[in-house]
N, C-alpha and C positions, 0 to 999 in steps of 0.2 A: 559550483557543487563542490563542498569541502567533504574531504574524506571522512573527516569526524563525524559526518551523519550517518556514516553506513554501518552496517552490523554483515557479519559473514551471513548469508542466506538472502539478503536483499536482491532485488530485483532491479537492473538499470539495462540502459543502452549503452554499449561500449562498440565505437564504429558502426551506431547505428544498428547492431545485432544485440538482443535480448541476451543478456547474460545473466547467471546469479553468481554473485561472490561469494569467491569461496577460500580466499585469504585476505587478509588485511595485514598492512598496508597494501593498497591495490599497486599492480604491477606498474613500472616505469613506463611502460606504453600507454597507460589510462592516465591520460592529462584533462585538463579543462576542456580542452578543444573536442576530444572525442568521446567522453563520458557524460552522459546526460541523463536526467530523470526521466522517468515514465509518467505520464500524465494520468492520474486517476481517470477512470470514466466507468459508465455502467459495466462495459465488455470486463473490465477488470475486475469489479467487483463481483461479477458472475463467475470469473475463473476461481476467485478465491472461495466462492461458494455463498455468497450473500444472495439473499432472495428480497425481492421487492414485495415487502408483505404489505405496504400502505403507499398511497404516491408519495414518492420521494422519500421514503424510509426503506433501507436496506438492512437486513438483519442477517447474521449467520448464528447459528445455534450449534455449540460445542458443548453438550453439558458438560459440567453445569453452566457454562458462559453462555450468556445472551449478548451479542456485541452489536449494537445498531450505528449507521452512519446516515444522516440525512443530506439532502439536497435544499441549500437555503433557497427559497422561492423567488428571491428577489435576483440574486447575483448567480444562481445556479451553481455555487461552489459546494463542494463535499465539505460535511461539518461533521466532528463528533462530538455531541454534549456527554458531559460526565457529571456534571451539577446543574440544577438550575440556574438559566440565564446567563450560562458560559459553556462556548462550543468551542473546541480546537478546528481550525482550517487544517484539511487535509488535500494537497494539492496533488502529491506524487504517490507512487506504488510501494516507494521504499518509505515513506512517512506514514501510511497506513501500517506497513508490515512493522514499522519499531512502535506506534503507538498500541496495535495489539500486543505486543509482546512486554512492552512497560506496566501494561493493563492487567494482563492476564498471566504472564509469564509464560506462554504457550506459542510458539512459532505459528504463523499464517502462513500456510502453504496452500498452491495452485491444487484445487482438487482435481484434475487431469493431467498435470505435469506440465512443465515447462513450454514444450511444443505445441500445446493447445492454444496457447494466447499470444505466441508470436506471430 
């Protein structure tokens, strides 16, 4: 995981503990060996406020934003479709946070705080 992929506010695992990035660059004690991404799953989507509206489609509604993540029926990976016939693979929590910000210019925060999903 390269530090250039992170933004302040991203959630990652440091020494196997859930942490929110509060400064960049990351502190020196955050090395590739002890800093890991968090794999995106249904629990994390729920923690961010996504609702499963149809089978394998998860949506968050933050007026006027409607943002949907779908699960590929074959690979079971999470994807974000922005245009017809093209989807972005979203494997990790920080990738979802960064994609959401890039598209909406709003931060994707946890609905009940960091401790609810740790």
